[in-house]
C-alpha angles and dihedrals in degrees: 000000000000089000091053092048089048092050094049090052091048094053092042089055090050090049092052090047092055089049091052093049090047094051092045088053092052092047089058087071103036097167091053088049093054092045092054092049088050090050093053094049090049090054091049090050093050089052092049092047090050093053090045092054094047092051088048086075104031135038097217141002115227089331096317118121125211097266093042090053088050089056089053088054091046091052089053092049092050091050097042093045093047091047093052093042095050106032107002086230088298095292085156094082093059094046097049095046093049094044095044092236091123088081092070094042093055090057094053119106091244134079110282094216091054093054097047090045097051099027092104132030126179102224094190090069091069082082089064089049094051090047090053091053092048091048092051093049088048094049094044087052088064096049119081102231123157109252095236093048091046091055090050091048092049093053090052090044094055089051091050091048090054090049091048088054088053092052095048090047092050093049089050091052092050092051098039092050087070086078088079088072100024132060088235133004089199095101093049091045092051089059092051091046091054090051092045091053088067087070089077086080127056111277089224088079085079100082097182111092093216091055093047089048091050091052091047107045108013100039099008100211090144087074095046101071112337099061095046091047089049093052091047096049105028102032139263118316112187093197091059093045091050091049091050090053091049095048094046092047092046096048092044093052094045093047091048092053092044092051091052090047090052092046091056088058093051115124110217115238087231094053 
């Protein structure tokens, strides 16, 4: 038990060190830092404007009201912002393989996947995360939910957001690991990113059952923003929570095994 606690502390210190280095790197180019933050907020504003325009013509979309839809968007912003801020969608794998620095990382007395995952974090995306939280609070204030029930829903919502982060991280690892065979996994990752962006809207907008099934079990976007938002606004559903736990666990285990498989096929830069 003591060894486990010591190991957790060690990895947490390494994580904080990476975050500190990332922030210092960003502060070297402050104008660029500000421009990126501004770009993030412009994108958020466009998404909000789009939803406002749509609800100017309809009262609900597939059973989702205006403020409920905003919470779906807020959930996406929280997850996307946290993923960029903590792991930058695992860009570290591509960089280390191309530059040959993975050789030195493999020899370090710390898990290789951990280093390449948290090696880089985009601090500016914390603004996106904070905006998502603010948007969720604003939207909840317009929904009439009993205080006790709301507190229960929030507890489940936080758990589901964590599980959603695990799912997105696992998908990123699966895609980024392709760099061990390709020159660059960026093209493949861009396609996945475009698909993932659709999770900012309720998954129920896809009327075809096959499409909904694809975005639930193959690329589980339903568990990224829609399910957390549904639990938060419509009440706790133990079946949905259980499915989220199963999907997050399954994708994490598969991505972990695939990364180790890809790592065994890595050709050292010195070979």
